[in-house]
C-alpha positions in Angstrom: -6.4 24.8 -74.3 -4.6 22.5 -72.7 -1.0 22.1 -73.3 0.4 18.4 -72.9 3.7 16.9 -72.3 3.7 13.0 -73.0 6.6 10.6 -72.7 6.6 6.7 -72.2 9.3 4.6 -71.3 11.8 6.2 -69.0 12.5 3.1 -67.1 13.8 5.3 -64.0 16.0 7.1 -66.3 15.8 11.3 -65.2 16.6 14.0 -67.2 15.8 17.5 -66.2 15.5 18.4 -70.1 12.4 16.8 -69.2 11.3 19.6 -67.1 12.6 22.6 -69.8 10.6 21.1 -72.6 7.2 20.6 -70.5 7.5 24.0 -68.6 4.8 25.4 -71.4 2.5 22.8 -70.4 -0.2 22.3 -68.0 -0.1 18.8 -67.7 2.5 15.8 -68.1 1.4 12.2 -69.5 3.2 9.3 -69.1 2.4 5.8 -71.2 3.8 3.5 -68.8 7.3 2.1 -67.9 8.2 5.1 -65.7 10.5 2.4 -63.9 10.7 4.0 -60.7 8.4 6.4 -58.1 11.4 9.2 -58.2 10.8 9.8 -61.9 6.7 9.8 -61.3 7.4 12.1 -58.2 9.4 14.5 -60.1 6.9 14.8 -62.8 3.7 15.0 -60.9 5.8 18.0 -58.4 6.5 19.9 -61.5 3.1 19.5 -63.3 0.0 17.3 -62.6 1.0 13.9 -64.0 -1.7 11.4 -65.4 0.0 8.1 -66.0 -0.6 4.2 -66.7 2.0 1.5 -65.1 4.0 -0.6 -67.9 5.3 -4.0 -67.8 7.8 -3.0 -66.3 7.2 -1.1 -63.1 6.6 -2.6 -59.8 3.7 -3.0 -57.3 4.8 0.7 -55.8 4.0 2.2 -59.4 1.3 -0.5 -59.9 -0.6 0.7 -56.4 -0.6 4.1 -57.4 -1.3 4.6 -61.3 -3.7 2.3 -63.1 -3.4 -0.2 -66.0 -5.7 1.7 -68.2 -6.0 5.8 -67.9 -9.1 6.9 -69.0 -10.5 10.4 -68.8 -11.9 13.8 -70.5 -9.6 16.7 -71.0 -10.6 20.1 -73.0 -14.1 18.1 -74.4 -11.8 15.2 -75.5 -11.9 11.7 -74.4 -8.3 10.1 -73.6 -7.3 6.5 -73.3 -3.6 6.0 -71.9 -2.5 2.3 -72.1 0.9 1.1 -72.0 0.7 -2.4 -74.5 -1.6 -0.8 -77.0 -0.2 -1.5 -80.3 -1.2 1.1 -82.9 -3.9 1.4 -85.6 -4.4 -1.6 -87.9 -2.8 -3.5 -84.9 -3.8 -3.6 -81.5 -3.1 -5.4 -79.2 -5.7 -8.1 -77.8 -5.6 -6.6 -74.4 -7.3 -3.0 -75.6 -8.9 -4.1 -78.9 -11.9 -4.7 -77.5 -12.7 -1.5 -76.0 -11.0 0.5 -78.4 -13.8 -1.0 -81.0 -16.8 -0.7 -78.8 -15.9 3.0 -77.7 -13.1 4.1 -79.1 -11.8 7.2 -77.1 -10.9 10.8 -79.6 -7.0 9.9 -78.4 -5.4 6.6 -77.5 -1.7 6.9 -76.3 0.7 4.0 -75.9 3.9 3.2 -75.2 6.1 -0.1 -75.0 7.6 -0.5 -78.6 9.6 2.5 -78.1 9.2 3.6 -81.3 7.7 7.3 -82.2 4.3 6.8 -84.3 1.7 9.5 -84.5 -1.3 7.9 -87.0 -4.8 8.9 -87.0 -7.1 5.7 -87.2 -9.9 6.3 -89.8 -11.7 3.3 -89.1 -12.0 4.3 -85.3 -12.1 7.8 -86.1 -9.0 8.5 -83.4 -5.7 9.9 -82.9 -3.2 7.2 -81.9 0.1 8.6 -80.1 2.9 6.9 -79.1 5.7 9.2 -77.9 8.7 6.3 -77.8 10.9 6.3 -75.1 12.5 9.1 -73.2 15.0 7.0 -71.3 18.3 5.1 -71.8 16.8 1.1 -71.8 15.9 -0.3 -74.7 17.0 -0.4 -78.4 16.0 2.7 -79.4 18.6 5.1 -80.8 16.7 8.9 -80.4 15.2 9.5 -77.2 11.9 11.1 -77.8 8.9 12.8 -76.1 5.8 14.9 -77.6 4.0 18.1 -77.0 0.7 19.1 -78.1 -2.5 21.4 -77.4 -5.9 20.3 -77.1 -8.4 22.8 -77.9 -12.2 22.0 -77.3 -11.8 19.0 -78.6 -9.0 19.6 -81.4 -5.1 18.7 -81.5 -3.2 21.3 -82.3 0.6 22.1 -82.5 1.9 18.8 -81.7 5.9 18.6 -81.8 8.2 15.6 -81.4 11.1 16.2 -78.9 14.1 14.4 -79.5 16.4 14.2 -76.8 20.4 14.2 -77.2 22.7 12.1 -75.5 
């Protein structure tokens, strides 16, 4: 079983709560708009970090993290892309990939809107953890924690960050 801490859209903002909420996690995943290498380095120093760059990320971040990150974890095919849309309205930049070879878990960020939705057509779970940073129109900062156990998703928790 692998325990995941998932966040997005930090926009260079650091909150020590990231570490306290992700203390029980084996890995941290960031769905883009990291905003600064300092944020990425702090997360990676705490737990192994898998990330993608977002539209606000500069060349320093783009040199380290890909636009699309596809990998296997605990029997699960995972694809992360910052601008991805959601079931019924996938972004044109990823739609073809999703329909030709859907992962079991598709993660995106960008919208600053927390969304967890199962796509029955493609047989995959979609998660957007919302925004953990301060920049943007969102009223509540959010992150997600969950487990993957031999290809099954378990114990999904939405975390609301006050302040």
